[in-house]
C-alpha positions in Angstrom: -0.4 -0.3 -0.2 1.7 3.6 -0.8 2.3 6.0 2.0 2.5 9.7 2.4 4.8 11.0 5.0 4.8 14.5 6.5 7.9 15.6 8.4 9.3 18.2 10.6 12.3 18.3 12.3 14.0 20.8 14.5 17.1 20.7 16.7 18.4 23.2 19.2 17.9 23.3 23.0 14.5 22.5 24.5 12.8 24.6 26.9 9.5 22.9 28.7 8.3 25.8 30.3 8.1 28.1 27.1 7.4 24.8 24.7 10.1 26.6 22.8 12.9 25.1 21.2 16.3 27.6 20.3 18.3 26.5 17.2 21.6 28.8 16.7 23.4 28.9 13.3 26.0 31.0 11.7 23.0 32.8 10.1 21.6 33.6 13.6 19.4 32.4 16.7 16.1 31.0 15.6 13.2 30.1 17.8 10.5 27.6 17.5 6.7 27.1 18.9 7.0 23.4 19.9 3.1 23.6 21.3 2.0 25.3 17.5 4.0 22.9 15.4 2.4 20.0 17.5 -1.0 21.6 17.1 -0.5 20.9 13.3 -0.6 17.2 13.7 -3.3 17.2 16.4 -5.8 13.9 15.4 -3.4 12.7 12.8 -1.7 9.1 13.5 1.8 9.4 14.5 5.1 8.2 15.2 6.8 10.3 17.7 10.8 10.3 18.4 12.9 12.5 21.0 16.6 12.3 20.7 19.2 13.8 22.9 22.7 15.1 21.6 25.5 15.0 23.4 29.1 15.9 22.2 31.6 12.7 23.0 35.3 13.4 23.7 37.7 11.9 21.2 40.8 9.8 22.4 43.8 12.0 22.6 
């Protein structure tokens, strides 16, 4: 069966209290309203994933 897929990706620091994600790039600082992003998927069948990324120190 064919499938249609809608994806939104955000990468940055998440603040639960404000439901905002702050992304810093060389182009500037961008703030995303995660609650508004989730609202677009209200009532839809979702696959949901949260990933935490941390730097790893290289071997000296």
